[in-house]
C-alpha positions as CSV (number, residue, x, y, z in Angstrom):
1,M,-0.2,-0.2,-0.2
2,N,1.6,3.3,-0.8
3,V,1.7,6.3,1.5
4,K,-0.7,8.1,0.5
5,T,-3.6,5.2,0.6
6,A,-2.8,4.3,3.9
7,K,-3.2,8.1,4.6
8,K,-6.5,8.1,2.9
9,L,-7.5,5.2,5.5
10,L,-6.2,6.3,9.2
11,R,-7.9,9.9,8.4
12,E,-11.3,7.9,7.4
13,E,-10.9,5.4,10.4
14,I,-10.2,8.6,12.8
15,W,-12.8,10.4,11.3
16,K,-15.5,7.0,11.8
17,Q,-14.5,6.4,15.3
18,L,-14.5,10.3,15.9
19,E,-18.5,10.0,15.6
20,V,-19.1,6.0,16.2
21,Q,-17.8,6.9,20.0
22,G,-19.6,9.9,20.6
23,F,-16.1,12.2,20.4
24,A,-17.2,14.5,17.5
25,R,-17.9,18.1,18.2
26,F,-19.6,20.7,16.4
27,P,-19.1,21.5,13.4
28,F,-20.4,18.3,11.3
29,P,-19.3,15.9,10.5
30,C,-15.8,15.8,11.1
31,F,-15.7,13.7,7.7
32,G,-13.3,15.9,5.6
33,R,-11.9,18.5,8.2
34,I,-9.5,19.1,11.3
35,P,-12.0,17.3,13.7
36,N,-13.8,19.3,16.8
37,F,-12.9,17.0,19.7
38,A,-15.1,16.3,22.9
39,G,-12.3,17.9,25.6
40,S,-10.7,20.6,23.1
41,D,-11.2,23.1,25.7
42,I,-9.4,20.7,28.5
43,A,-6.6,20.3,26.0
44,A,-6.2,24.3,25.5
45,E,-6.3,24.3,29.5
46,G,-2.9,21.6,28.9
47,V,-1.3,23.9,26.8
48,R,-1.5,27.4,28.6
49,H,0.5,24.8,31.5
50,L,3.2,24.2,29.4
51,K,7.0,26.2,29.8
52,E,6.9,26.9,25.9
53,W,3.2,28.6,26.5
54,K,4.1,30.4,29.5
55,E,7.1,31.8,27.9
56,A,5.6,32.9,24.4
57,K,4.5,36.5,23.3
58,V,3.3,35.7,20.1
59,V,1.2,32.0,19.2
60,F,0.6,30.8,16.1
61,A,-2.7,29.1,15.3
62,G,-4.5,27.4,12.7
63,P,-8.1,28.1,12.0
64,D,-9.9,25.3,12.8
65,F,-13.0,24.7,15.8
66,A,-10.9,22.7,17.3
67,Q,-8.0,25.3,18.7
68,Q,-10.5,27.7,19.1
69,K,-10.1,28.0,22.8
70,V,-6.1,27.7,22.3
71,R,-6.5,30.9,20.5
72,E,-8.7,32.3,23.0
73,C,-6.2,31.4,25.8
74,A,-3.6,33.2,23.6
75,L,-5.9,36.4,23.8
76,R,-6.9,36.0,27.2
77,D,-3.3,35.7,28.4
78,A,-2.8,38.8,27.0
79,K,-0.3,37.1,23.8
80,T,-0.3,38.1,20.4
81,L,-2.5,35.9,18.1
82,V,-1.4,35.1,14.5
83,M,-4.1,33.1,12.4
84,A,-3.8,31.5,9.3
85,S,-7.1,32.2,7.1
86,P,-9.0,29.4,5.9
87,K,-7.2,27.7,3.2
88,L,-4.8,30.4,3.4
89,K,-7.2,32.6,0.9
90,H,-6.3,35.3,2.6
91,G,-3.4,35.0,4.0
92,Y,-2.7,35.4,7.7
93,V,-4.2,37.7,11.1
94,V,-2.7,38.8,13.9
95,V,-5.0,40.1,16.4
96,N,-3.8,42.7,19.2
97,P,-5.3,41.1,22.6
98,A,-5.3,44.6,24.1
99,A,-7.5,45.5,21.3
100,V,-10.0,42.9,22.3
101,K,-10.1,43.7,26.3
102,G,-13.3,42.0,26.9
103,L,-14.0,40.3,23.3
104,E,-11.7,37.5,23.4
105,D,-14.1,34.9,23.0
106,F,-15.6,36.0,19.8
107,A,-12.3,38.0,18.4
108,S,-10.5,34.0,18.7
109,T,-13.2,32.5,16.0
110,I,-12.6,33.5,12.5
111,R,-15.4,36.2,12.0
112,G,-14.0,37.9,15.3
113,A,-10.1,37.8,14.1
114,F,-11.2,39.2,10.5
115,R,-13.2,42.0,11.9
116,Y,-10.7,43.0,14.9
117,G,-7.6,41.9,14.0
118,K,-5.0,42.2,10.6
119,T,-4.6,40.9,7.6
120,V,-1.0,40.2,6.4
121,S,1.2,38.4,4.0
122,A,3.5,35.6,5.6
123,Q,6.5,38.3,5.6
124,E,4.7,41.1,7.5
125,I,4.0,37.9,10.5
126,P,5.4,38.7,13.2
127,K,8.1,35.9,14.6
128,P,6.2,33.3,16.4
129,D,7.7,32.1,19.4
130,L,4.9,28.6,19.2
131,I,2.9,27.2,16.8
132,V,-0.4,25.4,17.5
133,E,-1.8,23.3,14.5
134,G,-5.3,20.7,14.9
135,S,-4.8,17.0,13.3
136,V,-6.9,14.4,12.3
137,A,-4.1,11.9,13.7
138,V,-0.3,12.3,15.5
139,D,2.1,9.8,17.0
140,N,4.4,9.4,19.4
141,Q,7.2,10.1,16.9
142,G,5.6,13.2,16.3
143,N,4.3,12.7,12.5
144,R,1.2,13.9,11.9
145,L,-2.0,13.5,9.4
146,G,-3.5,16.7,8.4
147,K,-7.1,16.7,6.6
148,G,-5.2,16.1,3.3
149,G,-4.9,19.6,1.5
150,G,-1.6,20.6,3.0
151,Y,-2.1,23.6,4.5
152,G,-1.1,22.9,8.2
153,D,2.2,22.0,6.7
154,L,2.5,24.9,4.8
155,E,1.3,27.2,7.6
156,I,4.3,25.5,9.7
157,K,6.9,25.2,6.9
158,T,5.7,28.7,6.4
159,S,6.7,30.0,9.9
160,K,9.9,27.4,10.2
161,G,11.1,28.8,6.5
162,I,11.0,32.7,7.5
163,F,11.9,32.2,11.7
164,G,13.9,29.3,12.1
165,P,12.5,26.3,14.5
166,I,9.6,26.9,16.7
167,P,8.1,24.3,18.7
168,V,4.6,23.3,17.2
169,I,2.1,21.6,19.7
170,S,-1.3,20.3,18.2
171,T,-4.5,19.7,19.8
172,V,-6.3,16.3,19.9
173,H,-8.5,13.6,21.6
174,D,-6.6,10.6,23.0
175,I,-8.2,8.0,20.5
176,Q,-6.2,10.7,17.9
177,V,-2.4,9.8,19.3
178,V,-2.3,6.0,17.2
179,E,1.2,4.3,16.8
180,A,2.0,5.0,13.7
181,V,1.1,7.8,11.2
182,P,2.0,7.1,7.7
183,F,4.5,9.8,6.3
184,E,6.4,11.2,3.6
185,E,9.6,13.1,3.9
186,K,7.5,16.5,3.1
187,D,5.4,16.3,6.1
188,E,5.9,18.5,9.4
189,K,6.1,17.1,12.6
190,V,5.1,18.0,16.2
191,S,7.1,18.4,19.2
192,I,4.8,18.1,21.6
193,I,0.9,16.3,21.7
194,V,-1.9,17.7,24.0
195,T,-5.3,15.9,24.9
196,P,-7.7,16.5,27.3
197,T,-5.8,13.3,29.6
198,R,-1.7,13.8,28.7
199,I,0.9,15.7,26.8
200,V,3.6,13.8,25.3
201,R,7.2,15.7,24.7
202,I,8.7,14.0,21.3
203,S,12.1,13.5,22.3
204,S,14.2,14.7,19.4
């Protein structure tokens, strides 16, 4: 079986299990998406306890629903939020936490970020101290499987290409952590996995 087929089968299995076991959350269906999952808010709180989070002044996050709480926490913790626009159609949005005090919940949504943030190109974003991406599946070696569009990889690659090495966190449900994710050389890895129940640091 080639890698692309193996990836497709694993995605479909994860999406199916999230729905069958009742762990999928709005928006539905979770098929074809970076899935939102039960306990995504707990995973976001877990991220807040990390040394890397506490030291970060600028947090880069993907636009998916499962990471909305992470984006909200960034603003509440007075961190500049850099959010990729969906499918990178409109570049990146930078939200200043001082400009959205009391509005962090809405400002962390796609609509809110566009309303209160500033749209910029990749070259104009401030240097992120931390990247938080969603995944369909991850493994204990740090391999990450997205939804198949390549946008998560591109977001990570662009930031690292401009600024150099940056820690990459993925927040997922426990059943999204699998024994092995099929991967190709071009695929970006994560350095920390945070689920509602545990934190996994990938040894380099």
